[in-house]
N, C-alpha and C positions, 0 to 999 in steps of 0.2 A: 161488531156493530158500532163500536166506539172508537173514535180517533182522537188521539191526544198529540198536541204539538208542544214541545218544550224549547225554550230558549234559555238554557242554563248550562252550567258546567257538567259535562257528562260524568265526571267523577262522583257526582252526587245523585246519580240516577241509577237505580237497579235495573239492569237490562233483562232480567229473567222473566218478566211478566209481559213482554212484547213479542209480537209476531214479525214485525217489520221495523227496521231502524234505517232511517235516511239521514246521513250525516255529511255535510259539506266540509270534509276534513282537509281540504287542499291548503288551507292557511295555517293548519296546526304545525307546531314545531315537531321535529323528529321525535323528541321525547314524549310529547303529548300523543302523537300517533302510536307510538309503541305502547303507551298505557291504554289507548283506545282498543288496539288489536288484542291485547292481553285480556281486557275486560270483556270484549266480545267473545273470545274463545272460552273464557271461564264462566260467564254468566248467561250468555245468549243462546237461543235455539230458534232460528228462523232465518229470514232474509235480511241481509244488511246491504244497503246501497251506499257506496262510498265513492269519493272522487279521487282517492289516492289509496294505495295499499302497499304492503310489504310482503316479502317472501313467505312469512309465516301464515299469511292468508291465502296463498296461492292454491293449496289443496281444496279450498272451499269456493273458488271462483267458478261461477256457473255461466256467466254471460257478461258481455260488455254492451253498452248502448250509448246513446248520445242524447243530451238534453240542452235546451236553450236556457241560459241563466241570465241574470240581470247584468252580468259583465261581459258575456260572450255567447254567441250561438254555437251549437254543436260541440258542447263540452263532453268529453268522454266520462262515463261513469262505469263502475264495476259492481256487479251484483253477485253476492256470495250467499250460499246456503250453508248455514252452520248448524 
């Protein structure tokens, strides 16, 4: 029943208390994305919606979809169940 939006460094947020995480990680460096994936796999249990992913996330991929963003229409997103 509560929705929270954060605009801060994901390294300082504990993921274990959320059901859904939506992260526009397309601009993250390779190292930041690796930290994000590790953090999701270690702390999170729910749905993660990402714009980019790595092979370590592939077993959790449930669906792809498209969204309109401020920079482009029909941008692919990846939905994971972890």
